[in-house]
C-alpha positions in Angstrom: 0.2 0.1 -0.2 1.4 3.2 -1.2 0.3 5.9 1.9 2.5 8.6 0.5 0.5 9.1 -1.9 -2.0 10.4 0.4 -2.8 13.8 2.3 -4.5 13.1 5.0 -5.9 9.8 6.3 -9.2 9.8 8.7 -10.0 7.7 11.4 -13.5 6.5 12.6 -12.7 6.1 16.7 -14.9 3.4 17.8 -13.5 0.0 16.7 -10.6 1.8 14.6 -8.8 2.6 17.3 -10.8 2.0 20.3 -12.1 -1.6 20.9 -14.7 0.0 22.5 -18.2 -0.5 20.6 -19.5 -4.2 22.7 -19.3 -2.0 26.1 -21.5 1.1 23.7 -23.8 -1.6 22.8 -24.1 -2.4 26.7 -24.7 0.7 27.6 -26.8 2.0 25.1 -29.6 -1.6 27.1 -28.4 -0.3 30.3 -29.3 3.2 29.9 -32.5 2.0 29.3 -33.2 0.0 32.3 -36.9 -0.6 32.8 -38.2 0.2 29.7 -39.6 -3.2 27.6 -37.2 -5.5 27.1 -38.5 -6.4 23.3 -38.4 -2.4 22.4 -34.5 -2.4 24.5 -33.4 -5.4 21.9 -34.7 -3.5 19.0 -33.0 -0.8 19.8 -29.7 -2.5 20.6 -30.2 -4.4 16.8 -30.9 -0.6 15.0 -27.8 0.7 16.9 -25.8 -2.4 15.1 -27.1 -1.7 11.6 -26.9 2.1 12.4 -23.0 2.7 13.2 -21.3 5.6 13.4 -24.5 7.3 13.7 -24.7 10.2 17.4 -26.5 8.7 20.3 -28.6 11.9 19.7 -30.1 10.7 16.5 -30.1 7.3 17.8 -31.7 7.3 21.9 -34.7 9.8 19.3 -35.4 7.1 17.3 -35.8 5.3 20.1 -38.5 7.6 22.1 -39.5 8.8 18.9 -40.0 6.0 16.2 -39.5 2.6 18.5 -41.8 3.5 21.6 -43.6 5.6 19.9 -44.0 9.0 22.0 -44.7 11.8 21.7 -43.4 14.4 24.2 -40.7 12.7 24.4 -37.4 15.7 25.5 -37.2 15.5 29.2 -37.1 11.5 28.5 -34.5 11.7 25.9 -32.4 14.4 27.9 -32.2 11.6 31.0 -31.6 9.4 29.1 -28.4 10.5 26.8 -27.3 12.5 30.3 -27.5 8.0 31.9 -25.9 7.0 28.1 -22.9 9.7 28.9 -22.1 8.5 32.7 -21.8 5.0 32.5 -20.1 4.9 28.3 -16.8 7.4 29.8 -15.2 5.2 32.6 -15.6 2.1 29.9 -14.2 4.7 26.9 -10.8 5.3 29.4 -10.6 1.8 30.0 -11.0 -0.9 27.0 -8.2 -1.5 24.5 -6.7 -0.1 21.6 -7.3 -1.7 18.3 -3.8 -3.3 17.8 -1.7 -1.2 15.6 -3.2 1.9 16.1 -0.5 3.1 18.0 2.9 2.2 15.7 0.3 3.0 12.2 0.2 7.1 14.1 3.9 6.5 14.5 4.4 6.2 11.5 2.0 8.7 9.8 3.9 11.1 11.7 6.8 10.4 10.4 6.0 10.6 6.5 4.2 13.6 8.1 0.4 12.9 6.7 -2.2 14.8 8.1 -4.4 12.9 10.7 -7.8 13.5 11.2 -10.6 12.0 14.0 -13.7 12.2 12.5 -16.4 9.9 14.8 -19.9 9.4 15.3 -19.4 10.1 19.9 -20.2 12.6 21.2 -17.1 15.9 20.6 -16.3 16.8 24.0 -16.3 13.2 25.5 -14.2 11.7 21.9 -11.7 15.2 22.4 -11.6 14.5 26.1 -11.1 10.6 26.1 -8.3 10.5 23.6 -6.0 13.0 25.4 -6.6 11.0 28.8 -5.5 8.4 26.4 -2.5 10.6 25.0 -3.8 10.2 21.4 -4.3 13.9 20.7 -1.0 14.7 19.5 -1.7 12.1 16.7 -4.5 14.8 15.4 -5.1 17.7 13.6 -8.3 18.1 14.5 -10.8 15.5 15.9 -14.8 15.8 14.9 -17.5 14.4 17.0 -21.2 13.8 17.0 -23.8 15.6 16.7 -22.7 17.3 13.5 -22.7 14.4 11.0 -19.5 13.1 9.6 -20.4 14.6 6.1 -20.2 17.9 7.3 -17.4 17.6 9.5 -15.5 15.7 5.8 -16.2 19.2 4.1 -14.2 20.7 6.1 -11.0 18.8 5.4 -9.3 20.3 2.6 -7.2 17.1 0.7 -6.8 16.3 -2.5 -6.5 12.8 -1.8 -8.0 11.0 1.3 -8.1 7.5 3.1 -10.9 6.9 5.5 -10.2 4.4 8.0 -13.5 3.0 9.1 -16.2 -0.1 10.3 -19.5 0.9 10.0 -21.8 1.3 6.1 -21.9 5.0 7.3 -18.1 5.1 7.6 -18.0 4.1 3.9 -20.9 6.0 2.9 -19.6 9.4 4.2 -16.4 8.6 2.4 -17.6 7.6 -0.6 -19.4 10.8 -1.2 -16.5 12.9 -0.8 -14.7 10.3 -3.4 -12.2 9.1 -0.3 -10.7 5.6 -0.7 -12.3 3.4 2.5 -10.6 0.5 4.4 -12.7 -1.7 6.8 -11.3 -2.2 9.9 -13.5 -5.1 10.8 -11.8 -6.8 14.1 -14.2 -5.2 16.9 -16.6 -4.1 14.0 -20.6 -4.6 15.2 -21.5 -3.7 11.4 -22.6 -7.4 10.4 -23.2 -7.4 6.7 -20.0 -5.8 6.9 -17.3 -7.9 5.4 -19.7 -9.2 2.6 -20.0 -5.8 1.9 -16.9 -4.8 1.3 -16.0 -7.9 -0.5 -18.8 -7.3 -3.5 -17.8 -3.9 -3.6 -13.5 -4.7 -3.8 -13.0 -2.7 -0.1 -10.3 -3.5 1.3 -10.9 -5.2 4.5 -8.4 -5.5 7.9 -8.8 -7.4 10.7 -6.4 -4.4 12.5 -3.9 -2.2 11.7 -0.9 -5.1 12.1 -2.1 -6.8 9.1 -1.7 -3.2 7.0 1.9 -3.4 5.7 4.3 -1.2 4.6 3.1 2.2 5.5 
């Protein structure tokens, strides 16, 4: 892989930098403790099918669509606060995706600009990556509630490569004509491998499999 032809690298966070997808799925379910278990199961399935989309969109979908509430703003706010408290500690303690730090070290040596574009809440992602000593690798760390496509529109680059683990990552990259690599090892994208194989998209389990940087 000729990395030197790229002027920018875009990284999702969950499943690409941090092995945090499973803990997020558990936190989504735990946040709604006390709701109908069948509705919680439906919500977790929705969450997994829509990886990379912000918690703001997902919880609103639960109360408005799955549960069918007419007035839900107070419940939505409470759920977002509970989720934030549950997930923060987990993000600080979960594993890194194998090889990610070595890869970022090499990209710095090549003077390639690196960005995080995450579906996670922006202040939270920035704080977690700072505490985990990742911030210095990135020009900017972007997150929700602004969408990935909106963030990508602000990144000026002649040639970019996007590392993602969800369909929303691929769609955002494809919209801007960016090359895409699917990081599959910690992904919860159910059809990810089949989709990428059918569309000739490169697949790597983690960053230890990416050679010749």
